[in-house]
N, C-alpha and C positions, 0 to 999 in steps of 0.2 A: 305680178299679176300680168297675163301673160296676154298679148293681143287681142285673140280669141275672147278672153275673159270680160274685156271691155263693156263698162257699162251700159246697156241698154234696155233703157226704161220710156216712162212716158217720154215723146218727142219733148222738146222745150219747148216754151210758150215764145208766140211771138211778140217781137219788139215792134210795140205801134207808137207813133209821134202823130199827134193831133195838127190837121195842118197842111198847108200844100208841102210836099220835099224840097228839099235844097242841098244837092249834092255841095254844092261849090261854098268857100267859107266866104265869111264875112268878118269884118274888124268892127267892131263897139262904134254906136253913133258918139258916145259922149267920151270925153277923155277921165284919165285915173283922176283925183283929187290930188294936188301938188302934197299935201301932208301926210297921205301914203308911202308915197314916195320918200318924201323928206321922215317920216320919222322911221325906216324901214333901213334907212341906211348903219351901218355895222365900221367900225375902227378896224377889225380885221378879221378876214375873210379865213374859217377855218377848215380844212377837213373834216370826216363826220367820223368819229372816233366811240366806240360802241361804251367803254366805260364810262365815257364824261357828256353825251348825250342822248345813251336808250335809258330810260325814269322805269321799266315795266314794273305795273302790279296786276295783275290778274284780274278780271273781270270781277264780281260780285255776279253775277247769274249770266247764263249761256241757254238762251231758249232756242229750240232744238225744230226743228220742219214738222213730227212726229206733232210737235206740242200746239201748234198752229196750225194743222190736218193739211201735211205737207208731205208726208213722208213717204220713201220712194219716190222721192223728184230729186235732181242737184246732181252733186259732184258730194257730199257732206251730209251727214245725219243733225249737222252743226245752223242752223237758221240764221239766230243776228246774236252778236252779246248785247251788253251793258255798255256803259262806257267807262272805257280803264287806259289809265294814266301814259302813257308811250312812250314821249319824250319829255327832253328836260324842256325849261324854257330857253335854257341858252340855245339848244338847239331849232326852238323855232324862230330865236331872231335871226340866225345862222339859215333859214327857208323864206322867208319878209325878203330878206335880203336880195338874196337871187331872181325871187317874184317881182320884185318892183325895182331890177333893174333896168338899164336905160336899150341893152339886147335884146330882154326879154319884152320888154313892153313895143318896143320896135315890133319883134317880130312873134310875137305865140299868144295873144290877145284875140279872141272869137266872139262873136258872140249870135245866136240865135233866135228861135220864140222859145225855145229851152230855159234860153240861160245869157241875158244882160250882158255878164262882161266874165270872160273865161280865158283863163291862160292853161296853154296848153301846149304840149311838145317844145321842153322846154331842153332838153337835151342834155346829155354833163359835158361839154361844153360851156352852157351857158347856165346851169347849174351841178357844180357838182358838188359839193354837199347833199342837196336834194336827190341825186340819184344817188350816192354813194350811201346814204340809208336805207332805202333803199331797198340796193343790193345786198346790203351788208348781209353776210351769214346770221348773226346776233337780232336783228329785227326782222328776218324771214321764218325764221325758230320762232320768234312769238306770239308772229301771224300767224305759222300754219299750226300752233301748238292750242290758239284758242279757236280755227276755222275748222277743224276734226281733219286733218287732211295738207297734206307737203304741199305749198303756193309759192310762184314765183311768178313777178311783175308778168301782166299780160304779154309787154312786149315796150320798149324803150319812151316808145313817144306816151303812151299811158303814166309814166311818171312826170309828172303826174297832172290832174287837172283841178285846178285851181279854183274856184266860185268865189266871188269876193260882190257886193253886195255892200251897197253907203248908203245911209239912211233909210233902209228898207225898198232902194232899190232893183234888187230881186224880182221878176213880175213872173206869174205864170204862164205855161204857154198855153189855157185858154178860160175862159171867163165862165165856166161852168156854174151851178147853182151848186150852195153850200149846203152839207149837212151839217149836224149836228160834231159827228165823228172827225168829216175835214176842212173844221174852221179853219181861216187864214192859210191857206194854201201856199208856201212857199214855190212849189214846182206839183205839177199835174200830178197823176196816179200815175206809176210808171213800172217798166222790166228795166236793169241797164244790159250791156251788152255783152258783159263778160262776168266770167260764174261768182267771183267775188268781188267786194268793195273793201278799202278801208280806209276810212273820212274820219279824218283828222283837222280838229280846231284848233285857226293859226292868230285866236283871234283874243282876246279879253272879253269873257265872257259878262263880266263883274256890272250886276243891273241890269242885262237882260233875262230876257221873260222868252219863254216859247223855243221855238226850235227843235222840236221832238222829228222823229223818226217815225212816220206811222206803216205799220204791214196790213193788210186786207189777210186774213185768215182764209183758209178754206167753205165754211159755213159762211165765211161774211163780214164777220165781227173785226172791228178794228184795235190796235196791237200798240199802246207808242211804249217808243222806248227814251227815254230822255235824255234830254241835249247836252250838249258838250261840255267844256271849258278850256283852258289851251291845256296845249301841250296830250289831252288826252282823245281816243278815239274808237270804233264802233266799227265790226268786220260783219261785214253783213250777206249772206247767200242769194244778191238782189237779181242776177235771172234771173232766178225759180220765183219770188217774190212780189210781190205788188206792193207799189211801197211809191213812199215821199215824203218830200221835207217839208215840215210846217212851221209859216213865219215864223222866225223872231223879232221881237218887240223891244226897243231901252238898246245904248250902246247906239258909239255913232257908223260904228262897224262890221260885218258877220265875213271871215273870211276864210273859207274850209276845204283843206285839201283832198282829193278824193284817186286815191290807188289803186286801178284794177287788179284784179288777179284772176291768173288759170290755174289748172293741175299741174305742176311738175311732172309728174307719169306722160308719158305721151297715148298708154294704155287706158287711161282713167279718158271716157266721152269727152268730144270736145264743144259745147255749142254755140261760141265765139261767136258775135254777129258784130259788124257793124251800123248799123240803121243809125242809134244811140250817137255815135261817134261823126260822122262820117262830116256834117252839116258844119263841123268845128274842127276840122283838121287841116292841116297841107295832105290832100292827096295821096301826092308824089311819097311824102316821109310814112304814113300809114299803111299805106298801099302794098309799098316797100316788105317795110319789116311784121305784116302782114303778112303776108306771102308768104317769106323764109319761117319766118317759126312754124306754122303751118308746113313750108315741107319741111321745115328738121323735124315737127311729131309725125308725118309719115316715113321720113329714109330710117329715123325708131322703129318705125314701127315694121316695116318691111326689114328692115337687120331681126329684128330679134323673130319676126319670122321666117328668115333665112336661114338661122341659127337650128329651127323647132323643124324645122324638113330636115337638114341635114344631120342632128342626132333622128331623128326616123328611120332614115334612111342607113345611116351606122348601123340600126339597133333591129334593123332588118325586120321595121311593121311595115306594113300596107299602109300605101298611100291611101286618106283621109277625103274623097271625092264632097262631101259635105261640109269637110272642117274648110277646107281651102278654099272651095265656094263661096260659103260664107264671110271667111275672111273677107276675099278680095270685095267683095262687094258690098263692106264697112269699107275699105277704103277707095270704092268707086265712091258714095256717098259721099267721102268727105272732100275725095278730089270736085266731086259739082257745088257741094257748096263754100268754099273755096271760089268757080267761077262765079257763082250768084251774087255776092257781095263784090266785086269788081267793079261795079260799075261804074261805066265814062259821064 
């Protein structure tokens, strides 16, 4: 796909969050229970090996954007998958060991009105297994397969966000009146900051009920995707779909890993925003990686356009003023969107 063929469909929906905006990260008020730290310890740390740690089974169902009335929106025809097996139990144990390591707990714990306790920005130094998993060609191939488009992690900082709930302590962003459809919400209705997410369950869900993901269709109906089991995942185009997580009941913990993805091709439209992640991030790291990947996308688009112009000139075709102006206007809007996200 050439740079002038970038998707220019309906403008991406705004990402709103209820309550006073807070741009600076806040640390959780409550400490992580010691039993989670103790149970997460492993005798031997491993490197990710797809042959050993990947346990992929295709989802039983893939729902399309057309099925929920949102055809033409987003970057893929896929809306959301049914839960599917992705990692082995051994892989989950290695991830949990990194998440509950002292270095991560000291440096990567955050909270906001949206989530009471989350781990973000572990990085490859603190979490080599987890980062190795999500950057592995085998895992990316499976995630891309079910998403209907080639994906890459949005940026290293988004590997990954781990939401930790103990004894139903995860709280909703606001106490809105509950309808029959959104009973027991763990999170308010929202859209994500990035095009796709892969939500992976890191807890043993035996004895746990609920935990479904509820999606709003274009006509206002509520569609529920059943809850996850340990090692299973759901892939969803959450940037373009209003959704919420319903509260899970039972079990002494619920730990889910959310890994955000964007299109691999620089020529696919990029509607990533930082609204939802800014309050739970180290802004220096977040802004640095966001700016770098965006400039890389811009660089690829400009190089592609330069080659196109060189081929046109070599073929002695006339200069297309309207086409070039359209391309440059798109890149101008892209640069302006970067500036808008870099809030001091």
